[in-house]
C-alpha positions, 0 to 999 in steps of 0.5 A: 468489489467484495468487502475488503479484508486485507491490503498489501502495500509494496514499496519496491526497491532495487535490492529489497522492498518495503512490504506491509500486510494489513487487515481492514477493520472498517471503512475509514482510510486508516481503519487497518491493523498492520499484521506483517511488516518487512523493512527489507523484503526479498522477492521471495518474501513478496511472492510468498505474501502474494501467494498467502493471500491468493484466495483473497486476491482472487475474490476481491477481498485483498487490495495490492498497492504497489508504488511504481516508478515515475514515467520518464525517469531512468537509472540503474536503481529505477530499472531494477525497481521497475523489474520488481514492479513487473514481477509483482504485476505478473504474479498478481495476474497469475494469482488472479487468473487474468481477472484484472477487472475483479482483482484490485491492484493499485499502481501508484507513483510516489507523487500520487501517493504524496498527493493522496496522503495530503503531503506537500512538496518538501525535501523531507517528504519521508518524514512528513509521510511518517508524521501523516501516518502517525496522525491517521493511526492514532494522532500521536506517536505513543498511540500509533506506534506504542511500546512492546507491552502496549503496541499500537496499530503501527508497531513494528513499521520501520524503514521502507515499510513506512513507504509500503504503508503509505502506498496501502493507505493511499490506495484505500484513499484512492478507492474511496475517492473513486467511489465518492466520485462515482456516486456523485456522478450517479446522483447527478444523472 
């Protein structure tokens, strides 16, 4: 894969989605700057962001991280969420011209994201994910989020955009762990 420049994180919902677009600054999992954040993105917003990064997606410079529905769970809202996931996957295939082996798309369940973020099982998972992201992006709230005059790397992230950012970071963690596993496997040969 080419050098990663952007990560788009999407937390699809039944009526709107959390969405973040991040620039990659370095090799560490949290070496990203949040460029665009939507706490309630419409399908039109999601589609526009994917189209805006079309060239980067086709060349492997943009990773799309999509939280997907846990298999075996069913309800009206999950059905609608699955529909959005399907639309994103279809859009991703169209942008990537069917080159799925080149075009990075990470489909991650909520439990996988929590595991990759090192967040345990708790009734306050969302709060724990926010705390973990703040820790990763600056150590404390003042540094990570900042203020209007001195914005931190997470300034503007709110509501469902936190889950989208968690998907983006988890996708980077997953890619790093896959690379490390592959290298260890190669060295063992």
